[in-house]
Structure formats: C-alpha cells, structure tokens
C-alpha positions as CSV (number, residue, x, y, z in Angstrom):
1,X,57.8,2.2,-19.6
2,X,55.0,4.4,-21.1
3,X,56.1,7.7,-22.6
4,X,55.3,10.8,-20.5
5,X,52.3,12.6,-21.9
6,X,52.6,16.3,-22.1
7,X,49.3,17.0,-23.8
8,X,46.7,14.8,-22.3
9,X,43.8,16.1,-24.5
10,X,45.5,15.1,-27.7
11,X,47.8,12.3,-26.4
12,X,51.1,13.9,-27.3
13,X,54.2,12.7,-25.5
14,X,57.4,14.5,-24.7
15,X,59.2,12.1,-27.1
16,X,56.9,13.0,-30.0
17,X,57.5,16.7,-29.4
18,X,61.3,16.1,-29.3
19,X,61.0,14.0,-32.5
20,X,59.3,16.8,-34.5
21,X,61.9,19.3,-33.3
22,X,64.7,17.0,-34.5
23,X,62.8,16.7,-37.8
24,X,63.0,20.5,-38.2
25,X,60.1,22.1,-36.3
26,X,61.5,25.2,-34.5
27,X,58.5,27.2,-33.3
28,X,55.5,26.4,-31.1
29,X,53.2,26.8,-34.1
30,X,55.1,24.2,-36.1
31,X,55.1,21.7,-33.2
32,X,51.4,22.3,-32.7
33,X,50.7,21.8,-36.4
34,X,52.7,18.5,-36.6
35,X,51.5,17.0,-33.2
36,X,48.2,18.8,-32.5
37,X,49.5,19.5,-29.0
38,X,47.8,22.3,-27.1
39,X,44.7,22.2,-29.4
40,X,42.4,21.0,-26.6
41,X,42.4,22.9,-23.4
42,X,45.8,24.6,-24.0
43,X,47.2,24.2,-20.5
44,X,50.3,22.3,-21.8
45,X,51.5,25.2,-24.0
46,X,54.0,26.4,-21.4
47,X,55.5,22.9,-21.0
48,X,55.7,22.4,-24.7
49,X,57.5,25.7,-25.1
50,X,59.9,24.7,-22.3
51,X,60.6,21.3,-24.0
52,X,61.1,23.2,-27.3
53,X,63.7,25.5,-25.7
54,X,65.6,22.6,-24.0
55,X,65.6,20.5,-27.2
56,X,66.7,23.3,-29.5
57,X,69.7,23.9,-27.2
58,X,70.7,20.2,-27.5
59,X,70.2,20.2,-31.3
C-alpha cells in the first residue's frame, strides 16, 4: 500500500512527518524544515499540525 500523502505539492507522507517527529522535531517549523511540507500552496498546514499533536502525545 502506498503511504498517505499529506502534502501533495512536496510529496510528503504522514509516515515521513511522524518519522521526523520521532527523530526530535517538535514544532511545525521544524517539521517544515526537515520535510518541506506546506511550502507549496500551504493548504496542508492544519493537517500537519494535527498529525504533530497526535504523534507528540504518543511519543
């Protein structure tokens, strides 16, 4: 199964976002810097922030 793309513009999957969080990213800006998510149209920002909150709770 293909990974679910969160950021279509920059081809960033949910799994990649979770991976950088587990590696230490703990803010939207850090996730954006490491993955380039939300650097195209920006419409995925809300979803990225939601994934960040969920993943940080699990961590």
